C-alpha positions as a printed Julia matrix, in Angstrom:
260×3 Matrix{Float64}:
 -22.67  -15.91  -56.75
 -25.12  -16.01  -59.74
 -24.32  -17.71  -63.18
 -26.32  -18.33  -66.31
 -26.59  -21.85  -67.77
 -26.58  -22.71  -71.52
 -30.38  -23.03  -71.47
 -30.6   -19.44  -70.28
 -31.8   -20.24  -66.79
 -30.25  -18.61  -63.77
 -28.39  -20.86  -61.35
 -27.21  -19.83  -57.86
 -23.79  -21.15  -56.98
 -22.33  -20.86  -53.5
 -19.12  -18.87  -53.42
 -16.08  -20.58  -51.92
 -14.66  -17.23  -50.84
 -15.44  -16.55  -47.2
 -16.15  -12.95  -46.18
 -13.45  -11.29  -44.1
 -14.64  -10.86  -40.53
 -12.67   -8.45  -38.38
 -11.79  -10.01  -35.08
 -12.56   -7.94  -32.03
  -9.6    -7.3   -29.79
  -9.96   -9.3   -26.62
 -10.24   -7.12  -23.55
  -7.35   -7.4   -21.15
  -8.41   -9.46  -18.19
  -7.78   -8.1   -14.74
  -6.05  -10.98  -13.01
  -5.07   -9.29   -9.76
  -8.33   -7.53   -8.77
 -11.23   -9.86   -9.55
 -14.62  -10.92   -8.21
 -12.89  -12.86   -5.43
 -11.22   -9.64   -4.3
 -14.55   -7.81   -4.27
 -16.18  -10.64   -2.3
 -13.32  -10.46    0.22
 -13.82   -6.7     0.65
 -17.53   -7.27    1.3
 -16.71   -9.99    3.89
 -14.14   -7.66    5.48
 -16.68   -4.87    5.85
 -19.36   -7.18    7.26
 -17.1    -8.72    9.9
 -16.76   -7.32   13.43
 -13.93   -9.72   14.29
 -10.53   -7.89   14.08
  -8.56  -11.15   13.72
 -10.79  -12.38   10.87
 -10.65   -8.98    9.15
  -6.86   -8.96    9.38
  -6.73  -12.46    7.84
  -9.11  -11.53    5.02
  -7.11   -8.4     4.25
  -3.7   -10.11    4.25
  -4.8   -13.14    2.23
  -7.26  -11.66   -0.29
  -7.05   -7.85   -0.46
  -3.55   -6.57    0.27
  -1.9    -7.82   -2.95
  -4.74   -6.41   -5.08
  -4.56   -2.97   -3.43
  -0.78   -3.01   -3.82
  -0.94   -3.79   -7.56
  -3.8    -1.36   -8.17
  -1.84    1.5    -6.58
   1.31    0.6    -8.52
  -0.5     0.45  -11.87
  -2.3     3.77  -11.39
   0.91    5.57  -10.37
   2.78    4.41  -13.48
  -0.13    4.49  -15.96
  -1.01    8.1   -15.2
   2.6     9.08  -14.36
   2.06   10.48  -10.88
   5.73   11.23  -10.31
   5.72   14.64   -8.62
   6.51   13.38   -5.13
   9.54   13.98   -2.94
   9.76   10.27   -2.1
  10.13    7.13   -4.23
   7.21    5.63   -6.14
   7.32    2.67   -3.72
   6.7     5.05   -0.8
   3.91    6.75   -2.76
   2.37    3.34   -3.41
   2.36    2.56    0.32
   0.63    5.89    1.01
  -2.06    5.06   -1.57
  -2.61    1.56   -0.16
  -3.0     3.04    3.33
  -5.54    5.51    1.96
  -7.48    2.66    0.31
  -7.6     0.77    3.62
  -8.76    3.94    5.32
 -11.7     4.14    2.88
 -12.46    0.43    2.51
 -15.59    0.69    4.7
 -17.14    3.19    2.27
 -17.54    0.58   -0.48
 -21.16   -0.61   -0.61
 -22.16   -3.98   -2.03
 -24.3    -3.7    -5.17
 -23.32   -0.1    -5.95
 -20.81   -0.63   -8.74
 -17.67   -2.73   -8.99
 -15.03   -2.59   -6.28
 -12.23   -2.26   -8.85
 -13.78    0.9   -10.33
 -14.53    2.38   -6.91
 -11.02    1.91   -5.49
  -9.4     3.0    -8.77
 -11.25    6.33   -8.44
 -10.32    6.64   -4.75
  -6.64    6.04   -5.57
  -6.64    8.45   -8.54
  -8.33   11.22   -6.57
  -5.76   10.87   -3.78
  -2.87   10.94   -6.26
  -4.27   13.87   -8.27
  -4.65   15.97   -5.13
  -1.17   15.24   -3.78
   0.56   15.12   -7.16
  -0.65   18.62   -8.11
   0.29   20.01   -4.7
   3.8    18.55   -4.94
   4.15   19.74   -8.55
   3.61   23.34   -7.43
   6.07   22.93   -4.57
   8.55   21.29   -6.96
   8.45   24.31   -9.27
   9.21   26.63   -6.36
  12.14   24.47   -5.24
  13.46   24.17   -8.82
  13.57   27.94   -9.13
  15.4    28.17   -5.81
  17.86   25.44   -6.83
  19.12   27.69   -9.62
  20.62   29.87   -6.86
  22.26   26.89   -5.16
  25.72   27.16   -6.68
  27.54   26.2    -3.48
  26.77   22.54   -2.75
  28.04   21.08    0.49
  29.34   17.67   -0.62
  30.47   16.69    2.9
  26.99   17.37    4.27
  25.36   15.38    1.45
  27.65   12.41    2.15
  26.71   12.46    5.84
  23.01   12.52    4.94
  23.49    9.47    2.7
  25.25    7.6     5.5
  22.41    8.49    7.9
  19.86    7.18    5.39
  21.72    3.86    5.06
  22.01    3.47    8.83
  18.29    4.22    9.25
  17.41    1.49    6.74
  19.6    -1.03    8.56
  18.07   -0.09   11.9
  14.53   -0.51   10.51
  15.45   -4.01    9.32
  16.74   -4.8    12.82
  13.49   -3.53   14.36
  11.46   -5.79   12.06
  13.61   -8.72   13.14
  13.26   -7.9    16.86
   9.47   -7.49   16.82
   8.88  -10.58   14.68
  10.6   -12.64   17.4
   9.42  -10.8    20.51
   5.91   -9.5    19.84
   4.2   -12.16   21.95
   6.98  -12.07   24.57
   6.34   -8.4    25.3
   2.55   -8.36   24.86
   0.48  -11.19   26.32
  -3.18  -10.2    26.01
  -4.87  -10.93   22.68
  -6.16   -7.37   22.27
  -2.67   -5.94   22.94
  -1.11   -8.33   20.43
  -3.69   -7.38   17.78
  -2.91   -3.68   18.17
   0.87   -4.21   18.18
   0.63   -6.47   15.13
  -1.43   -3.85   13.29
   1.15   -1.17   14.14
   3.9    -3.43   12.78
   1.9    -4.06    9.61
   1.66   -0.31    8.99
   5.3     0.05    9.99
   6.3    -2.47    7.31
   4.41   -0.72    4.54
   5.37    2.78    5.61
   8.9     2.25    6.91
   8.77    4.77    9.73
   5.82    5.29   12.07
   7.24    8.61   13.3
   6.6    10.16    9.86
   3.13    8.65    9.47
   0.12   10.95    9.75
  -0.97   10.36   13.35
  -4.71   10.73   12.73
  -4.62    8.31    9.77
  -2.54    5.85   11.79
  -5.05    5.73   14.65
  -8.04    5.43   12.31
  -6.42    2.55   10.43
  -5.57    0.67   13.63
  -9.1     1.2    14.99
 -10.47   -0.2    11.72
  -8.19   -3.23   11.91
  -8.56   -4.05   15.61
 -11.67   -2.37   17.04
  -9.57   -0.89   19.88
 -10.12    2.6    21.24
  -7.61    5.47   20.98
  -6.45    5.21   24.6
  -5.58    1.54   24.25
  -3.77    2.11   20.94
  -1.77    4.96   22.49
  -0.67    2.77   25.4
   0.61    0.02   23.09
   2.4     2.47   20.77
   4.09    4.14   23.74
   5.39    0.78   24.96
   6.74    0.01   21.48
   8.39    3.44   21.25
  10.2     2.9    24.55
  11.56   -0.41   23.32
  12.57    1.16   20.01
  14.55    3.91   21.79
  16.45    1.31   23.81
  17.04   -0.78   20.69
  18.38    2.24   18.83
  21.01    2.82   21.55
  22.0    -0.84   21.23
  22.16   -0.58   17.42
  24.17    2.66   17.6
  26.7     0.98   19.88
  26.97   -2.53   18.36
  25.51   -2.13   14.86
  23.02   -4.91   15.58
  20.04   -5.64   17.86
  19.89   -8.66   20.16
  16.5   -10.21   19.31
  16.74  -12.75   22.13
  16.81  -10.12   24.88
  13.77   -7.99   25.77
  15.16   -6.71   29.09
  13.25   -5.56   32.17
  12.91   -1.93   31.1
   9.16   -2.21   30.57
   6.52   -4.33   32.18
   3.39   -5.08   30.19
């Protein structure tokens, strides 16, 4: 500020009014997918040890992939699917694992790369399901005779299936190492169970994707993976008969139906 004194000379006086400075909005920090996650992905891709890779994924990558998929689904409203958003999220996470080896160190950030991979997957499947949804919506207009009895039976089947899946989880958590004894067999079976947990039903899982994911996680060949899955399927059939009869599975009994 400038003032004039009585003598006519000009005197500069500092103003006590501070200029208004607009504060920049702080960028939202990404707490779930950070540099540590990227470093873990790089270590995962560099390792040839299936056990180490499985540990790295479970401890440092899985939660980040899970949250990334969830956020993208809800942020961009990818809701045109015939299953729940939780199921869609599991599909996206599986697709990210399938493509994890394609991320190259030093060529961009892992968060950006896997965000694009997830969005591309969802865009492709969301648009396809949207078109199918429109066709079904138009057909539903003609559905003026609903079979309530049939719908009730379907709901009961769905509930029973969920209970049976929970029983399977319980059985395999206790008996995995009782049924399989070799390290390489255990690794494959454990990988199958991991995918089973995130998908809910191996029978409905894309077979090619399933085998590729297990090969990535364990380093086993297709023939070995097939043998282990067939053993698990045989046990699951026997367990279903037990569940259907008693409503529960005996986790302390593996039986002599199958020899490893």
